[in-house]
N, C-alpha and C positions, 0 to 999 in steps of 0.2 A: 703416280708421275716418279721417274726415276732423274738423276741428276743433268743427263742433256736435255728434258724435257725441263728444267727447275732453269739453265743457262740460257734457252730459247724465249722462254718467258720473258727472264731481267732484259737480254740483248732488245725483245720488243717495246720494253716500257723505257731504256735508256736512249735509243734512238732515234734521229728525225727520218724517218722514213718516206719514202715518194709515194705521191697521190696513188699510183698504179699497184703498190705493194699491197697485196692479200695478205693484211694482218688476221685476219680471222680464220682461215686456212692455218696459217702458222701457228696459230693459239692454239687450235684445235688439235695438229698434230703433236704438238710441246704435251700436251694433257692424256692424249688417249692412244698416241702413235697411230702407226696405221697397219691395216689388216688383221690388226687384234697383238699385234706387235709392240712393245714399247718403244719409243722413240729411240733412235740411235744408228750407227754405221755410217753408209758413206751420204745416203741422203740427209741424215742431219748435220753432219760435218759441212755440208754444203748451203744449208740452210744458216747456219753459225757464221760461218766465210764470209757469205752475204750481209748480214745482219752485223759484224765487227765493221764492214766495209763502208757503213752509212755514219756519218757523224754522229758525234755523242749531242745528247742532248743538255742544252745551259744550264748549270747548278746541279746534273745530276751528277752522282759518283757511282762508278761501277765497283762492284766487291771484286773479288779477286775470282778467278775462272775455275769455276768449279771445274774438279776433276775426274770423272766415273770414276768407281771404286766395285770391282765387282763383289756384292755379296752375297755368299753362298744361301741356296736354299736352303727354308727350315726344314729338319730334320723331322721326318714321320714318325709318330709315338710308335713303340715296340708294341704289336697287337697280344695281349693279354691272351691267354687261353685258360679256357674255365674247363675242368671236367665235372660234368653231370655225374655226382655219386648221389645213390637213393641211398637214404637212412636205412640205419640195421633193424629201426624199429618198426612192426608191424600193426600195433594195438595203442589207442588211447591208454594212458592209464597214470600212477603212480612210481616214478623213479626216483635214486637216489645216486650221485656222484660225486666223491670227494666231498663226501658230508654233507651235500647240499640238496635240497628237495626240489625238485622237477616235477610239473604235472605236464604231461603230454597232451596235446587239443586236436582237431581238426581245425585247419585254417580255413575259414569260410570262402576266401578269394581263391584262393590256389587250390584247395582241394586235397594239401599235403598237410603232414604232421606238422606243429610248432610247437617250441616244449617254452614254459614259462616257469621260472626260478622263483622259490618261496623267499620272503623275506620274513624271517621268523618274529620279529621286533610287531610288524606293522599287518601280520597275516595277510599280505597281500602277495598276488603271483604279477610279476613283469617277466614281459617276453625277452627269452636268453639266446642272443643269436648264435647260431652256429652250435649252439649244444646239441643239438638232434641228430648231428652227425656223429658225435661222442657217444652215444648212449645206445645201449644195445638189451636185449634182453635181461641178461645177468646182473642188470641194476633195476630191475623191476622190483616194487615193493609187493611181495604179496598179501594179502585181506587180512592177513593176521598182524602184522607191523602194523598196516594202516588205522586197524583198532585199536592195537595197543597205546599207539600215539595219542588216540581220540580219548581214550579212558585214563590215561595219565593226565594229559592236559585239560580235558573238558573242552577242548573243539575241536573241530573236523580237519584231518589235515589236506581234504581233497578242494576244500572251499572257503576252509577259514573261519568261519562262523561258530558263534559260541552253541554248544548242544544244553540246549535248555529244555527240551524232552527228557522224558524219563526214559522212553523207548531208544533216544537216540543215544542216551548218555549209558545205556546197557551195551549199547551195540557200539559203540565207541566214532559213529560215524552217522552224520544227518539224513533224512529219510529220502532227498532229491537225490543225495551223492553214492546212496547205500542201490538205488534202481541202478543209478547212471554206470558204478563201476561193479556190477555185479556181487553185492552181498548177501 
């Protein structure tokens, strides 16, 4: 409802109206307009003029008339454009970028690759948003680098588990990760 409709409703409440006056129709027009258009124009002016001609109710104070103000329509937000860039990585594996270790895995929901960052203190991987687009094949760690880390730290760089078995300690990688990453 706009200011014109509010003015019509106020006049309907504040005036003594004749019995023949169709209050229901005027209230509907004030709230909903006509033919999908909000109340306004010459038809609304005629209704307001007629309502103002009727005497005011006793004890009812009418507020100052509402002057309709043109309110600009809200601007639609600018559409964002996204460019679908495919990651440069073509295979899952272990990668190093700026001193951080990342594991690239298949995302089962989307069928695309996802990168997970290694927290060296907890030896856990957490999803790293957007890093997959920065990694390239040049950042990929070779098997000797992964094995050297496992021999030095005695935990698997691929999964973060401790290397307890003798053959795993000699290889520098756990048996499951060795099969998965081609050792």
